[in-house]
C-alpha positions as CSV (number, residue, x, y, z in Angstrom):
1,M,-11.3,23.0,26.3
2,N,-14.7,24.0,25.4
3,R,-16.9,27.1,25.2
4,N,-17.6,26.7,29.4
5,D,-13.4,27.1,29.6
6,F,-13.2,29.6,27.2
7,Q,-15.8,31.7,29.2
8,Q,-13.8,30.8,32.4
9,L,-10.8,31.8,31.2
10,A,-12.1,35.2,30.0
11,D,-13.4,36.0,33.5
12,I,-9.8,34.6,35.1
13,R,-7.7,36.5,32.5
14,V,-9.6,39.7,33.4
15,K,-8.9,39.4,37.2
16,E,-5.4,38.4,36.9
17,A,-4.7,41.3,34.9
18,K,-6.5,43.9,37.4
19,V,-4.1,42.5,40.3
20,L,-1.6,43.3,38.4
21,L,-2.7,46.1,37.3
22,D,-3.0,47.3,40.9
23,N,0.2,46.2,41.6
24,Q,1.9,48.4,39.2
25,C,2.8,45.6,36.9
26,F,1.5,46.8,33.4
27,D,3.2,44.7,31.1
28,G,1.6,41.5,32.7
29,A,-1.5,43.2,32.5
30,Y,-2.1,44.4,29.4
31,Y,-0.8,40.7,27.6
32,L,-3.6,39.1,29.6
33,L,-6.1,41.8,28.8
34,G,-5.5,40.6,25.3
35,Y,-5.9,37.0,26.1
36,A,-9.4,37.1,27.8
37,V,-10.5,38.8,24.6
38,E,-9.0,35.9,22.7
39,C,-10.8,33.4,25.0
40,A,-14.1,35.2,24.7
41,L,-14.0,35.5,20.9
42,K,-13.1,31.9,21.0
43,S,-16.0,30.9,23.5
44,G,-18.0,32.8,20.3
45,I,-16.5,30.4,17.6
46,S,-16.8,27.6,20.1
47,K,-20.6,28.1,19.9
48,Q,-21.0,27.6,16.4
49,F,-20.0,23.8,16.3
50,K,-23.1,21.2,17.3
51,A,-22.0,18.2,19.4
52,D,-23.0,16.1,16.7
53,D,-21.4,17.5,13.5
54,F,-18.5,17.5,12.2
55,P,-16.8,21.0,12.2
56,D,-15.5,23.0,9.2
57,L,-11.3,21.9,9.0
58,Q,-10.7,25.8,7.7
59,T,-12.5,27.2,10.2
60,V,-10.8,24.7,12.5
61,R,-7.6,25.5,11.3
62,D,-8.5,29.3,11.2
63,S,-9.5,29.7,15.1
64,Y,-5.7,28.7,16.2
65,T,-5.0,32.0,16.3
66,H,-4.1,35.0,18.4
67,N,-5.4,37.7,15.9
68,L,-8.0,39.3,17.2
69,P,-9.4,40.9,13.9
70,K,-9.4,37.6,12.1
71,L,-11.5,35.7,15.3
72,L,-14.0,38.6,15.3
73,V,-14.5,37.4,11.4
74,I,-14.4,33.4,12.2
75,A,-17.0,34.2,15.0
76,G,-19.4,35.5,12.4
77,L,-19.3,39.0,14.3
78,K,-17.4,41.5,12.4
79,Q,-21.0,43.1,11.6
80,Q,-22.6,43.0,14.4
81,L,-19.5,45.1,15.7
82,H,-19.9,47.7,13.3
83,N,-23.8,47.6,13.5
84,D,-23.7,47.7,17.3
85,G,-20.9,50.6,17.2
86,Q,-23.5,52.3,14.9
87,T,-25.2,53.5,18.3
88,N,-22.2,52.7,20.3
89,S,-19.0,54.5,19.2
90,Q,-17.4,54.3,22.2
91,L,-17.4,50.4,21.5
92,L,-15.7,50.9,18.0
93,E,-12.7,53.4,19.7
94,N,-12.3,50.2,22.1
95,W,-12.5,47.9,19.7
96,I,-9.7,50.1,17.7
97,L,-7.4,49.9,20.6
98,V,-7.7,46.5,21.4
99,I,-6.7,45.1,18.2
100,N,-3.5,46.6,18.3
101,W,-2.9,43.7,20.8
102,S,-0.6,40.6,20.2
103,E,0.8,38.0,21.3
104,Q,4.4,38.9,21.1
105,Y,3.5,41.7,23.9
106,R,4.8,39.0,26.1
107,Y,8.6,39.7,24.9
108,R,7.9,43.5,25.3
109,H,8.3,45.4,28.6
110,G,7.8,49.3,29.4
111,M,4.1,49.6,29.3
112,T,3.1,52.6,30.7
113,Q,0.4,53.1,33.9
114,T,-2.1,54.8,31.2
115,T,-1.6,52.8,28.3
116,A,-2.7,49.4,30.6
117,Q,-5.6,51.4,32.0
118,D,-7.0,52.5,28.9
119,F,-6.3,49.1,27.4
120,Y,-7.9,47.5,30.9
121,N,-11.2,50.3,30.3
122,A,-11.7,49.4,26.9
123,V,-11.9,45.9,27.3
124,T,-13.9,45.9,30.6
125,D,-16.2,48.9,30.9
126,N,-19.6,48.1,31.6
127,Q,-21.3,50.4,28.7
128,S,-19.1,49.6,26.2
129,G,-16.2,47.5,26.8
130,V,-15.2,44.5,24.1
131,L,-15.3,41.8,26.6
132,T,-18.5,43.4,28.0
133,W,-20.6,43.3,24.6
134,L,-18.4,40.1,23.6
135,K,-20.4,38.1,26.7
136,N,-23.7,38.9,24.6
137,F,-22.0,36.2,22.3
138,M,-20.3,33.7,24.4
């Protein structure tokens, strides 16, 4: 996997989630949207590694997680999110919604349309979506 792969996967997961959302498959849409954010964060992390540098082992180990807040820190974007949230409060509200995602959602069912749609909007909104914001750093 490289940075470009993660960028492509983020876009693919959003497209797949939209298809599921449009077909009332809310559990799958929610689940895939979380992975889109994860891939975007991992793209930002991979940007830190230089071709001829030996990567820090702890950073590599820590990056093998699905924990979105932890990935935000590893990507070096926590302060940037805070700063950008000062002028775009909706971005912070969207991040708060997104950080509740976990890969454990693969085992859950019964997601409502409203919850899945709100999550989709929090991830993809053109002005304050988490993925929209992350694309500046991928």
